[in-house]
Structures are given as structure tokens and as C-alpha cells.
VMD Tcl script that draws the C-alpha trace (Angstrom):
set ca {
  {-64.57 -0.18 69.73}
  {-68.24 -1.32 69.71}
  {-68.81 -4.76 71.13}
  {-71.13 -6.99 69.12}
  {-73.14 -9.85 70.58}
  {-73.03 -13.24 68.89}
  {-75.77 -13.99 66.41}
  {-78.57 -16.27 67.64}
  {-78.68 -19.78 66.20}
  {-80.51 -19.97 62.90}
  {-80.28 -16.23 62.40}
  {-78.13 -15.01 59.55}
  {-75.15 -13.05 60.72}
  {-74.78 -9.53 59.39}
  {-72.04 -8.97 56.82}
  {-68.58 -8.44 58.23}
  {-67.73 -4.80 58.64}
  {-65.21 -3.46 56.10}
  {-62.40 -1.11 57.07}
  {-63.35 2.50 56.93}
  {-61.80 4.57 54.18}
  {-61.84 8.21 53.24}
  {-64.39 7.51 50.54}
  {-66.65 5.34 52.73}
  {-68.86 6.58 55.62}
  {-68.65 4.94 59.03}
  {-71.39 2.60 60.27}
  {-74.59 4.46 61.05}
  {-73.39 7.68 59.43}
  {-74.83 9.36 56.36}
  {-72.85 9.78 53.19}
  {-73.17 13.58 53.15}
  {-69.75 15.24 53.53}
  {-71.05 17.88 55.91}
  {-72.04 15.31 58.47}
  {-68.66 13.53 58.48}
  {-66.96 13.69 61.84}
  {-63.38 14.87 61.53}
  {-60.63 12.78 63.00}
  {-59.15 13.87 66.26}
  {-55.84 15.67 65.93}
  {-52.80 13.51 66.48}
  {-50.87 14.15 69.64}
  {-47.19 14.86 69.04}
  {-44.60 12.37 70.27}
  {-41.73 13.16 72.52}
  {-39.35 13.04 69.56}
  {-41.42 15.58 67.69}
  {-42.92 13.16 65.15}
  {-46.61 12.67 64.69}
  {-48.22 9.71 66.40}
  {-49.82 7.03 64.26}
  {-53.55 7.34 63.74}
  {-55.66 5.80 66.47}
  {-58.07 4.34 63.94}
  {-57.58 0.70 62.97}
  {-58.31 1.55 59.29}
  {-55.25 1.05 56.99}
  {-53.38 3.99 55.57}
  {-54.27 3.78 51.86}
  {-51.68 6.31 50.81}
  {-48.98 4.23 52.44}
  {-50.37 1.07 50.83}
  {-50.37 2.73 47.44}
  {-46.80 3.90 47.93}
  {-45.70 0.41 48.95}
  {-47.45 -1.17 45.97}
  {-45.93 1.36 43.58}
  {-42.49 0.75 45.09}
  {-42.85 -3.02 44.70}
  {-44.10 -2.60 41.15}
  {-41.15 -0.36 40.30}
  {-38.73 -2.92 41.75}
  {-40.31 -5.66 39.63}
  {-39.93 -3.51 36.51}
  {-36.28 -2.82 37.30}
  {-35.62 -6.51 37.91}
  {-37.24 -7.47 34.62}
  {-35.24 -4.82 32.82}
  {-32.02 -6.15 34.33}
  {-32.91 -9.69 33.28}
  {-33.71 -8.58 29.73}
  {-30.57 -6.45 29.36}
  {-28.12 -9.34 28.75}
  {-30.47 -10.86 26.16}
  {-30.75 -7.52 24.37}
  {-26.98 -7.03 24.45}
  {-26.51 -10.55 23.08}
  {-28.99 -9.89 20.28}
  {-27.23 -6.61 19.44}
  {-23.90 -8.44 19.31}
  {-25.40 -11.07 17.01}
  {-26.77 -8.34 14.76}
  {-23.33 -6.72 14.57}
  {-21.76 -10.03 13.52}
  {-24.24 -10.66 10.71}
  {-22.79 -10.72 7.17}
  {-24.40 -10.83 3.79}
  {-25.25 -14.41 2.79}
  {-25.37 -15.52 -0.84}
  {-28.52 -17.06 -2.17}
  {-28.19 -20.84 -1.62}
  {-28.74 -23.53 -4.21}
  {-32.08 -25.27 -3.93}
  {-30.68 -28.74 -3.29}
  {-28.30 -27.76 -0.48}
  {-29.73 -24.65 1.20}
  {-28.16 -25.18 4.61}
  {-24.67 -25.91 3.35}
  {-24.62 -22.85 1.09}
  {-26.18 -20.50 3.67}
  {-23.45 -21.34 6.17}
  {-20.77 -20.26 3.67}
  {-21.18 -16.61 2.60}
  {-17.60 -16.51 1.26}
  {-17.92 -19.27 -1.35}
  {-15.98 -18.67 -4.56}
  {-18.05 -18.29 -7.71}
  {-16.04 -20.63 -9.92}
  {-16.52 -22.00 -13.44}
  {-19.88 -23.73 -14.03}
  {-19.60 -27.29 -15.29}
  {-22.25 -26.41 -17.87}
  {-19.70 -24.16 -19.60}
  {-17.29 -27.03 -20.32}
  {-17.25 -28.93 -23.62}
  {-18.28 -32.58 -23.49}
  {-16.48 -35.41 -25.28}
  {-19.11 -35.38 -28.01}
  {-18.49 -31.67 -28.62}
  {-14.75 -32.26 -28.70}
  {-15.24 -34.90 -31.41}
  {-17.42 -32.49 -33.39}
  {-14.83 -29.70 -33.11}
  {-11.99 -32.09 -34.06}
  {-10.31 -31.56 -30.72}
  {-10.47 -35.31 -30.09}
  {-10.12 -38.20 -32.54}
  {-11.10 -41.83 -32.58}
  {-8.95 -44.86 -33.41}
  {-8.85 -46.02 -37.05}
  {-8.48 -49.65 -35.90}
  {-11.34 -51.32 -34.04}
  {-8.95 -53.51 -32.09}
  {-8.15 -50.57 -29.80}
  {-11.81 -49.77 -29.06}
  {-13.08 -51.37 -25.83}
  {-16.74 -50.27 -25.88}
  {-19.33 -49.40 -28.54}
  {-20.27 -45.83 -29.33}
  {-22.84 -44.29 -26.94}
  {-23.85 -40.69 -27.68}
  {-25.57 -40.25 -24.30}
  {-22.45 -41.22 -22.36}
  {-20.26 -39.03 -24.56}
  {-22.46 -36.11 -23.50}
  {-21.81 -36.92 -19.83}
  {-18.02 -37.06 -19.96}
  {-15.78 -33.98 -19.95}
  {-12.01 -33.58 -20.28}
  {-10.84 -30.21 -18.98}
  {-7.39 -28.77 -18.31}
  {-7.34 -26.24 -15.51}
  {-7.50 -25.60 -11.76}
  {-9.76 -28.13 -10.00}
  {-10.46 -25.70 -7.14}
  {-12.13 -23.28 -9.60}
  {-14.80 -25.70 -10.85}
  {-18.40 -25.19 -9.73}
  {-19.66 -28.76 -9.55}
  {-21.48 -30.77 -6.92}
  {-18.27 -32.54 -5.91}
  {-14.55 -32.46 -6.64}
  {-12.31 -35.46 -5.90}
  {-9.20 -34.89 -3.81}
  {-6.21 -37.22 -4.21}
  {-5.64 -37.34 -0.46}
  {-3.26 -39.13 1.87}
  {-4.37 -41.47 4.65}
  {-4.51 -38.73 7.30}
  {-6.91 -36.56 5.23}
  {-5.25 -33.54 6.84}
  {-3.78 -32.00 3.72}
  {-0.50 -32.37 1.90}
  {1.16 -31.29 -1.30}
  {-0.09 -30.97 -4.85}
  {-3.83 -30.93 -5.44}
  {-4.46 -31.98 -1.82}
  {-2.81 -28.85 -0.45}
  {-4.45 -26.65 -3.07}
  {-7.92 -27.90 -2.12}
  {-7.36 -27.37 1.62}
  {-5.98 -23.89 0.98}
  {-8.94 -22.85 -1.18}
  {-11.57 -24.41 1.09}
  {-10.32 -22.72 4.26}
  {-9.68 -24.02 7.80}
  {-13.17 -25.47 8.23}
  {-12.30 -28.29 5.83}
  {-9.33 -29.24 7.97}
  {-11.50 -29.25 11.10}
  {-14.05 -31.57 9.52}
  {-11.34 -33.87 8.17}
  {-9.98 -34.28 11.71}
  {-13.31 -35.78 12.76}
  {-13.07 -38.46 10.04}
  {-10.03 -40.15 11.64}
  {-8.24 -40.88 8.38}
  {-9.04 -43.11 5.42}
  {-7.68 -46.40 4.06}
  {-6.19 -46.87 0.59}
  {-8.87 -47.41 -2.03}
  {-11.61 -45.87 0.12}
  {-13.33 -42.48 -0.03}
  {-14.86 -40.10 2.52}
  {-17.10 -37.09 1.86}
  {-16.97 -33.59 3.36}
  {-18.47 -30.20 2.63}
  {-16.77 -27.88 0.17}
  {-16.84 -24.79 2.41}
  {-15.29 -21.86 0.50}
  {-14.76 -23.89 -2.66}
  {-17.19 -23.40 -5.56}
  {-17.88 -27.14 -5.26}
  {-20.54 -28.18 -2.76}
  {-18.66 -31.28 -1.58}
  {-15.17 -32.77 -1.58}
  {-14.62 -36.52 -1.92}
  {-11.30 -37.49 -0.34}
  {-9.96 -40.72 -1.82}
  {-6.64 -42.37 -1.02}
  {-4.85 -43.84 -4.03}
  {-2.14 -46.51 -3.96}
  {1.60 -45.88 -3.88}
  {2.65 -47.60 -7.08}
  {5.17 -50.44 -7.09}
  {5.90 -52.77 -10.02}
  {6.18 -55.73 -7.66}
  {2.49 -55.41 -6.77}
  {1.15 -53.81 -9.91}
  {-2.09 -55.83 -10.00}
  {-2.89 -54.98 -6.39}
  {-2.22 -51.28 -7.03}
  {-4.56 -51.34 -10.03}
  {-7.36 -52.87 -7.96}
  {-6.90 -50.22 -5.26}
  {-6.99 -47.46 -7.88}
  {-10.18 -48.91 -9.38}
  {-11.66 -48.98 -5.89}
  {-10.98 -45.24 -5.53}
  {-13.20 -44.51 -8.53}
  {-15.93 -46.98 -7.54}
  {-16.23 -45.80 -3.93}
  {-16.25 -42.16 -5.02}
  {-19.00 -42.69 -7.58}
  {-21.00 -44.73 -5.06}
  {-20.82 -41.87 -2.54}
  {-21.98 -39.44 -5.21}
  {-25.00 -41.59 -6.07}
  {-25.89 -42.07 -2.39}
  {-25.75 -38.34 -1.61}
  {-27.59 -36.96 -4.63}
  {-24.44 -35.58 -6.26}
  {-25.10 -35.11 -9.98}
  {-21.75 -33.73 -11.19}
  {-18.28 -34.82 -10.08}
  {-14.77 -33.78 -11.16}
  {-11.81 -36.14 -10.70}
  {-8.23 -35.08 -10.25}
  {-5.42 -37.41 -11.29}
  {-5.37 -40.04 -8.54}
  {-1.93 -41.42 -7.59}
  {-0.27 -39.91 -10.69}
  {1.80 -37.41 -8.69}
  {4.30 -38.37 -6.01}
  {2.61 -41.77 -5.63}
  {4.15 -42.66 -8.98}
  {1.33 -44.42 -10.83}
  {2.05 -44.43 -14.62}
  {-0.07 -41.71 -16.20}
  {-1.25 -43.63 -19.27}
  {-2.23 -46.69 -17.23}
  {-3.99 -44.50 -14.66}
  {-5.99 -42.81 -17.44}
  {-7.04 -46.24 -18.75}
  {-8.26 -47.27 -15.30}
  {-10.17 -44.00 -14.84}
  {-11.94 -44.24 -18.22}
  {-12.77 -47.92 -17.77}
  {-14.26 -47.52 -14.28}
  {-16.31 -44.45 -15.23}
  {-17.65 -46.17 -18.36}
  {-18.69 -49.26 -16.38}
  {-20.37 -47.14 -13.72}
  {-22.31 -44.99 -16.19}
  {-23.61 -48.15 -17.86}
  {-24.61 -49.65 -14.49}
  {-27.76 -49.29 -12.41}
  {-26.64 -46.00 -10.82}
  {-25.35 -44.41 -14.01}
  {-28.53 -42.39 -14.46}
  {-27.86 -40.65 -11.13}
  {-24.89 -38.80 -12.63}
  {-25.22 -35.98 -15.16}
  {-21.58 -35.00 -15.65}
  {-18.21 -36.63 -14.93}
  {-15.12 -34.46 -15.42}
  {-11.53 -35.58 -15.81}
  {-9.63 -32.49 -14.66}
  {-5.94 -32.39 -15.61}
  {-3.38 -29.72 -14.86}
  {-0.35 -30.74 -16.94}
  {-0.20 -31.12 -20.71}
  {1.25 -34.63 -20.39}
  {-1.80 -35.70 -18.37}
  {-4.13 -34.28 -21.00}
  {-2.35 -36.19 -23.77}
  {-2.76 -39.41 -21.81}
  {-6.53 -38.90 -21.57}
  {-6.76 -37.89 -25.23}
  {-5.24 -41.28 -26.05}
  {-7.37 -43.26 -23.58}
  {-10.82 -41.73 -23.98}
  {-11.49 -42.84 -27.60}
  {-11.03 -46.49 -26.55}
  {-13.72 -46.27 -23.85}
  {-15.93 -43.46 -25.20}
  {-15.50 -43.78 -28.99}
  {-17.01 -41.38 -31.56}
  {-19.67 -42.46 -34.08}
  {-18.26 -45.04 -36.52}
  {-16.28 -43.56 -39.40}
  {-15.95 -40.03 -38.00}
  {-13.26 -37.99 -36.27}
  {-10.42 -40.42 -36.93}
  {-6.82 -39.63 -36.13}
  {-5.91 -39.76 -39.85}
  {-8.42 -36.99 -40.53}
  {-6.44 -34.70 -38.28}
  {-3.33 -35.04 -40.45}
  {-5.33 -34.42 -43.63}
  {-6.99 -31.36 -42.09}
  {-3.63 -29.97 -40.95}
  {-2.15 -30.40 -44.43}
  {-5.17 -28.72 -46.00}
  {-4.83 -25.78 -43.63}
  {-1.14 -25.38 -44.46}
  {-1.83 -25.52 -48.20}
  {-4.60 -22.95 -47.89}
  {-2.32 -20.63 -45.96}
  {0.36 -20.92 -48.64}
  {-2.22 -20.17 -51.33}
  {-3.36 -17.02 -49.52}
  {0.24 -15.84 -49.18}
  {0.94 -16.43 -52.89}
  {-2.23 -14.61 -53.93}
  {-1.31 -11.65 -51.76}
  {2.14 -11.51 -53.36}
  {0.64 -11.70 -56.86}
  {-1.74 -8.86 -56.14}
  {1.07 -6.71 -54.87}
  {3.35 -7.49 -57.89}
  {0.64 -7.34 -60.58}
  {1.80 -10.60 -62.17}
  {-0.60 -13.13 -63.70}
  {1.71 -16.14 -63.31}
  {1.35 -16.37 -59.54}
  {-2.41 -16.27 -60.07}
  {-2.21 -19.52 -62.06}
  {-0.13 -21.01 -59.26}
  {-2.81 -19.91 -56.81}
  {-5.44 -21.81 -58.78}
  {-3.26 -24.91 -58.66}
  {-2.85 -24.52 -54.91}
  {-6.61 -24.19 -54.58}
  {-7.02 -27.52 -56.36}
  {-4.55 -29.04 -53.93}
  {-6.55 -27.71 -50.97}
  {-9.74 -29.22 -52.36}
  {-8.04 -32.55 -52.95}
  {-6.65 -32.60 -49.41}
  {-10.00 -31.72 -47.86}
  {-11.97 -34.23 -49.97}
  {-9.61 -36.94 -51.27}
  {-10.58 -39.30 -54.05}
  {-11.86 -42.59 -52.51}
  {-9.75 -44.59 -54.99}
  {-6.66 -42.69 -53.94}
  {-7.44 -43.41 -50.29}
  {-7.64 -47.14 -51.03}
  {-4.36 -47.09 -52.94}
  {-2.65 -45.13 -50.19}
  {-3.67 -47.27 -47.21}
  {-0.07 -47.76 -46.21}
  {0.76 -44.06 -45.80}
  {-2.45 -43.45 -43.83}
  {-1.66 -46.35 -41.54}
  {1.83 -45.02 -41.02}
  {0.41 -41.65 -40.06}
  {-1.93 -43.27 -37.51}
  {0.98 -45.15 -35.98}
  {2.93 -41.95 -35.70}
  {-0.07 -40.31 -34.03}
  {-0.44 -43.13 -31.48}
  {3.24 -42.99 -30.64}
}
mol new
graphics top color blue
foreach p $ca { graphics top sphere $p radius 0.5 }
foreach p [lrange $ca 0 end-1] q [lrange $ca 1 end] { graphics top cylinder $p $q radius 0.2 }
display resetview
């Protein structure tokens, strides 16, 4: 090794010598390959292996090999770290299912439930106004039974429908629940069964509900987006007034929750009219009265449709009697007496058609004259003489009483 003397003070030191490589000439040597001095042969060791080179220059081949080895180890380590993530992603991809297109107002809730039932749209159901027009519902002939004035807008918001509540596609259905909110019999059990186990899990987090109060959950597999769980009173004659106030509270708290959560359509089941024993006719009166008051109040505009969903024929009859008192038809139309007149006219017309058919088959002219007489009777029944109506007030009143009974 050449010994170098220290640089004098003030004199710039020469650049530090770099290690010699195969591609770099040694100090003082030319760059021509022919003038390169070959390295001395390595003396063999006692164990037969070659001795390390005597030069202090690093072995570039060994350095490259080491670097490549380290780089390969880093790649393998990264691949091992990425493998669990890739496997997890593959597993997630395998678990993916087709998701239905969500409704605009509740995208997240719908997207989480790919198995929602399609159901019956509330828009397909006839409103009270349409039922009056089709003579499926009739008003009271006496004003003393009418509690509120006619309101066409409200009659277009109310619906009476007989069917399965769990099949309705509305924003919210109302469950007649017990205090535990964990399911039971009747409509409560039917709703939990149709919604699936997720409804039960959410209800467990609500820690029950008091009588007259309401709590809101998602609808899960139901066509309805939400379920309002309200606890009705167990009826007892000894505390009838208190039971009525609790039942009214069920409707008020439910409608308040709907308004607060942007729910535009809600379908009520019969609250407390099952095993809780509330009289059906009185319960229908409470339901109609509370809904009418709410729709006329400050939050009434936040609701588009209110459905009274009944399952039994006796429940439907109770609402058919109650609704005209709280949601009456236009004055002078669709009265209960008109139903009797229309039924009689239909029967007379059917008899006339039968007689005419018999006359045609027998070729007789006498039945034809009878047919003309029957036709006159049909016309008279469909459009009675006003004077006759005045003279026959008593029979019409008797018919109305029979209808109310």
C-alpha cells in the first residue's frame, strides 16, 4: 500500500481515492485494456479452497448477489403480507349477493336488505273518496252522527284495506306489540316472521316499550321500510277512560314518529282489538278521530297516506261504520239509503232480464209487456220521484236504522 504524506496547510487535499473496480483503472495507469496488469493468482488454502483476493477492493459480484438476495427476501415478505388481504378480498367477493336498487329516500337501509319482499304498493289501494264514488262506502243520512265537515283532500289521504299487513309496501307499518317488543302472537308474530331475525335483534336493543308509547325500527325483509312498534292497553271496563287515553296515545306517538323521520305513508293494524280485548267499534272510533285530528294539525301535511289495515270482516264493518262520521262524503251523496235503492234496482233489472230471456225462448208477446213494466220499475227505483221520497220518509228512515244496526 502506498503511503501518502499529509497535505500542507492551505493546500487543497487531493480527492479521496475510490476503490478499484474491474471497469476502473488503477491510479497512474492508462485506461487501455492491454496495459492492465493482471491480478496475481490466488494461492490455494490448505483445505483446497481459494484464498480471498489480496486486494482491498470489494467483490462487486458478491455485493450484487447479496443485494439481489435481500431484494428477493423483501419481495417475498411483501407477498406474504399481501396474501391474507388478497384472500380476505376473495372471500368477500364470494359472499357478495345481488342487491336490489334502493329507494332514493333510504338508500342505505334498502341496500343492506337484498331479500326484501316486493309487496303491494300503497298507490294501488283505493282511497276513501274512491270508495264513496264506487258506492263501496256510504255516509250517514243524519247529520247528528257526523263529527267533522267534509274534506276532499283528507278523504284522498285515508285508505281502508282488508288484507295482510306484512304485504304492504309503505314507508311504515304499525305493529300492535307487547311491552317486550320481542314478538308474540297475532299480527306481532306475523311481522317478526316476515321481517326475519334482524328485526328481533334490533328490538332487543330497545329494552321494551311502555303502554301508549311507540318505538321505530327498520323493516328488514318486509316490503315496508320501517316498523313502528306501539303498545296498546289491555282493556278493562273499570278503567275504560284510562284505556281510551292510552289507545289515543298509541296513534299520536306513532304519527309523531312518522313526521319526525320523514315517513310519508303509514299503515295501522288494529291496536288492542285482539287478545287485549278492546271493543272493536270503539277502537275504530278512536283510530278515526285521532287520525282526523292529526291530519288537520300542523304536521298533517307531512303525511300522504294513512291506511287502516284490517284482516277480519268484522273489523272492516266497524271501520265502514266509523269512517263516515270522521271522514264524511260530500253533502247529499253516497248515503246509506242509496245503497238499498241501488240493490233493489239491481234485483229488479235482473228479474227483467230473466223474464225477457224466457219470452224470447217461448215466443210469447205477453212476457214482453211484463218486461216493459219491469223496466219502468227499474227506472223508478234508480230515479225515484222527489214527491214520493218526501211522502215515504218513514220507510227510508227505517231502512237507515236497519243499516246502522
